[in-house]
ChimeraX commands (.cxc) that place a marker at each C-alpha (Angstrom):
marker #1 position 49.12,33.24,105.33 radius 0.5
marker #1 position 45.33,33.28,105.44 radius 0.5
marker #1 position 45.49,30.52,108.03 radius 0.5
marker #1 position 47.28,32.84,110.45 radius 0.5
marker #1 position 44.51,35.43,110.16 radius 0.5
marker #1 position 41.85,32.77,110.70 radius 0.5
marker #1 position 43.56,31.35,113.78 radius 0.5
marker #1 position 43.75,34.81,115.37 radius 0.5
marker #1 position 40.24,35.70,114.08 radius 0.5
marker #1 position 41.45,38.78,112.21 radius 0.5
marker #1 position 40.79,40.40,108.87 radius 0.5
marker #1 position 43.76,40.69,106.49 radius 0.5
marker #1 position 43.82,44.48,106.87 radius 0.5
marker #1 position 44.30,44.35,110.67 radius 0.5
marker #1 position 46.78,46.76,112.24 radius 0.5
marker #1 position 49.78,45.76,114.37 radius 0.5
marker #1 position 47.89,46.76,117.52 radius 0.5
marker #1 position 44.84,44.65,116.59 radius 0.5
marker #1 position 47.07,41.64,115.86 radius 0.5
marker #1 position 48.79,41.96,119.23 radius 0.5
marker #1 position 45.47,42.44,121.06 radius 0.5
marker #1 position 43.89,39.34,119.49 radius 0.5
marker #1 position 47.03,37.32,120.15 radius 0.5
marker #1 position 47.01,38.21,123.86 radius 0.5
marker #1 position 43.30,37.39,124.14 radius 0.5
marker #1 position 43.84,33.98,122.52 radius 0.5
marker #1 position 46.87,33.20,124.70 radius 0.5
marker #1 position 44.82,33.93,127.81 radius 0.5
marker #1 position 42.03,31.65,126.60 radius 0.5
marker #1 position 44.26,28.77,125.45 radius 0.5
marker #1 position 47.06,28.37,127.98 radius 0.5
marker #1 position 49.95,26.00,127.20 radius 0.5
marker #1 position 49.10,23.82,130.19 radius 0.5
marker #1 position 45.50,23.15,129.17 radius 0.5
marker #1 position 45.66,23.17,125.37 radius 0.5
marker #1 position 49.29,23.00,124.20 radius 0.5
marker #1 position 48.48,22.29,120.53 radius 0.5
marker #1 position 46.20,25.31,120.16 radius 0.5
marker #1 position 48.70,27.49,122.04 radius 0.5
marker #1 position 51.42,26.39,119.61 radius 0.5
marker #1 position 49.24,27.21,116.60 radius 0.5
marker #1 position 48.35,30.64,118.01 radius 0.5
marker #1 position 52.00,31.43,118.68 radius 0.5
marker #1 position 53.06,30.36,115.19 radius 0.5
marker #1 position 50.28,32.47,113.67 radius 0.5
marker #1 position 51.37,35.49,115.67 radius 0.5
marker #1 position 55.02,34.99,114.67 radius 0.5
marker #1 position 53.93,35.12,111.04 radius 0.5
marker #1 position 51.88,38.29,111.47 radius 0.5
marker #1 position 53.60,40.26,114.22 radius 0.5
marker #1 position 55.39,42.75,111.99 radius 0.5
marker #1 position 54.99,44.18,108.52 radius 0.5
marker #1 position 58.07,42.41,107.13 radius 0.5
marker #1 position 56.74,38.96,108.09 radius 0.5
marker #1 position 53.31,39.76,106.63 radius 0.5
marker #1 position 54.79,40.88,103.30 radius 0.5
marker #1 position 57.05,37.82,103.17 radius 0.5
marker #1 position 54.05,35.59,103.84 radius 0.5
marker #1 position 51.97,37.27,101.15 radius 0.5
marker #1 position 54.73,36.89,98.58 radius 0.5
marker #1 position 55.99,33.41,99.45 radius 0.5
marker #1 position 53.05,31.97,101.43 radius 0.5
marker #1 position 51.64,29.96,98.53 radius 0.5
marker #1 position 54.90,28.07,98.12 radius 0.5
marker #1 position 54.62,26.30,101.49 radius 0.5
marker #1 position 51.65,24.09,100.57 radius 0.5
marker #1 position 52.58,20.87,98.77 radius 0.5
marker #1 position 49.14,20.28,97.33 radius 0.5
marker #1 position 45.64,21.70,97.48 radius 0.5
marker #1 position 44.32,19.04,99.87 radius 0.5
marker #1 position 46.82,19.89,102.59 radius 0.5
marker #1 position 46.24,23.63,102.05 radius 0.5
marker #1 position 42.48,23.19,102.43 radius 0.5
marker #1 position 42.96,20.98,105.49 radius 0.5
marker #1 position 45.13,23.62,107.16 radius 0.5
marker #1 position 42.53,26.32,106.43 radius 0.5
marker #1 position 39.74,24.15,107.84 radius 0.5
marker #1 position 41.78,23.42,110.97 radius 0.5
marker #1 position 42.41,27.12,111.52 radius 0.5
marker #1 position 38.80,27.88,112.42 radius 0.5
marker #1 position 37.38,26.75,115.72 radius 0.5
marker #1 position 33.79,25.63,115.51 radius 0.5
marker #1 position 31.31,27.33,117.77 radius 0.5
marker #1 position 28.10,25.57,118.62 radius 0.5
marker #1 position 25.02,27.64,119.09 radius 0.5
marker #1 position 21.29,27.22,118.97 radius 0.5
marker #1 position 19.29,29.01,116.34 radius 0.5
marker #1 position 16.63,31.35,117.64 radius 0.5
marker #1 position 12.97,31.18,116.65 radius 0.5
marker #1 position 13.26,34.23,114.41 radius 0.5
marker #1 position 16.19,32.70,112.56 radius 0.5
marker #1 position 14.31,29.42,112.06 radius 0.5
marker #1 position 11.22,31.20,110.77 radius 0.5
marker #1 position 13.33,33.24,108.36 radius 0.5
marker #1 position 15.04,30.09,107.07 radius 0.5
marker #1 position 11.67,28.41,106.55 radius 0.5
marker #1 position 10.41,31.33,104.45 radius 0.5
marker #1 position 13.43,31.29,102.14 radius 0.5
marker #1 position 13.08,27.60,101.29 radius 0.5
marker link #1:1,2 radius 0.2
marker link #1:2,3 radius 0.2
marker link #1:3,4 radius 0.2
marker link #1:4,5 radius 0.2
marker link #1:5,6 radius 0.2
marker link #1:6,7 radius 0.2
marker link #1:7,8 radius 0.2
marker link #1:8,9 radius 0.2
marker link #1:9,10 radius 0.2
marker link #1:10,11 radius 0.2
marker link #1:11,12 radius 0.2
marker link #1:12,13 radius 0.2
marker link #1:13,14 radius 0.2
marker link #1:14,15 radius 0.2
marker link #1:15,16 radius 0.2
marker link #1:16,17 radius 0.2
marker link #1:17,18 radius 0.2
marker link #1:18,19 radius 0.2
marker link #1:19,20 radius 0.2
marker link #1:20,21 radius 0.2
marker link #1:21,22 radius 0.2
marker link #1:22,23 radius 0.2
marker link #1:23,24 radius 0.2
marker link #1:24,25 radius 0.2
marker link #1:25,26 radius 0.2
marker link #1:26,27 radius 0.2
marker link #1:27,28 radius 0.2
marker link #1:28,29 radius 0.2
marker link #1:29,30 radius 0.2
marker link #1:30,31 radius 0.2
marker link #1:31,32 radius 0.2
marker link #1:32,33 radius 0.2
marker link #1:33,34 radius 0.2
marker link #1:34,35 radius 0.2
marker link #1:35,36 radius 0.2
marker link #1:36,37 radius 0.2
marker link #1:37,38 radius 0.2
marker link #1:38,39 radius 0.2
marker link #1:39,40 radius 0.2
marker link #1:40,41 radius 0.2
marker link #1:41,42 radius 0.2
marker link #1:42,43 radius 0.2
marker link #1:43,44 radius 0.2
marker link #1:44,45 radius 0.2
marker link #1:45,46 radius 0.2
marker link #1:46,47 radius 0.2
marker link #1:47,48 radius 0.2
marker link #1:48,49 radius 0.2
marker link #1:49,50 radius 0.2
marker link #1:50,51 radius 0.2
marker link #1:51,52 radius 0.2
marker link #1:52,53 radius 0.2
marker link #1:53,54 radius 0.2
marker link #1:54,55 radius 0.2
marker link #1:55,56 radius 0.2
marker link #1:56,57 radius 0.2
marker link #1:57,58 radius 0.2
marker link #1:58,59 radius 0.2
marker link #1:59,60 radius 0.2
marker link #1:60,61 radius 0.2
marker link #1:61,62 radius 0.2
marker link #1:62,63 radius 0.2
marker link #1:63,64 radius 0.2
marker link #1:64,65 radius 0.2
marker link #1:65,66 radius 0.2
marker link #1:66,67 radius 0.2
marker link #1:67,68 radius 0.2
marker link #1:68,69 radius 0.2
marker link #1:69,70 radius 0.2
marker link #1:70,71 radius 0.2
marker link #1:71,72 radius 0.2
marker link #1:72,73 radius 0.2
marker link #1:73,74 radius 0.2
marker link #1:74,75 radius 0.2
marker link #1:75,76 radius 0.2
marker link #1:76,77 radius 0.2
marker link #1:77,78 radius 0.2
marker link #1:78,79 radius 0.2
marker link #1:79,80 radius 0.2
marker link #1:80,81 radius 0.2
marker link #1:81,82 radius 0.2
marker link #1:82,83 radius 0.2
marker link #1:83,84 radius 0.2
marker link #1:84,85 radius 0.2
marker link #1:85,86 radius 0.2
marker link #1:86,87 radius 0.2
marker link #1:87,88 radius 0.2
marker link #1:88,89 radius 0.2
marker link #1:89,90 radius 0.2
marker link #1:90,91 radius 0.2
marker link #1:91,92 radius 0.2
marker link #1:92,93 radius 0.2
marker link #1:93,94 radius 0.2
marker link #1:94,95 radius 0.2
marker link #1:95,96 radius 0.2
marker link #1:96,97 radius 0.2
marker link #1:97,98 radius 0.2
marker link #1:98,99 radius 0.2
view
């Protein structure tokens, strides 16, 4: 269940409108022609979150779908897309002071 929120970049207390808005933004970014695997994952995440009944069912029975902890952790790690960025000078100086 948490994986669905991570894929759509939502907090667990997101409203129906926020879920739909994030889904549409993701679908525009990851079209099925260019990135079919990511599009499939986004669609499955939305199907699990699109209405209150599915969200409650996922919260109650979501833990039963993972066979073991390794596969559950792997699915959570795969849910987040990594974003590369460069640290600014202020951030580097702050990190140096804390060490």
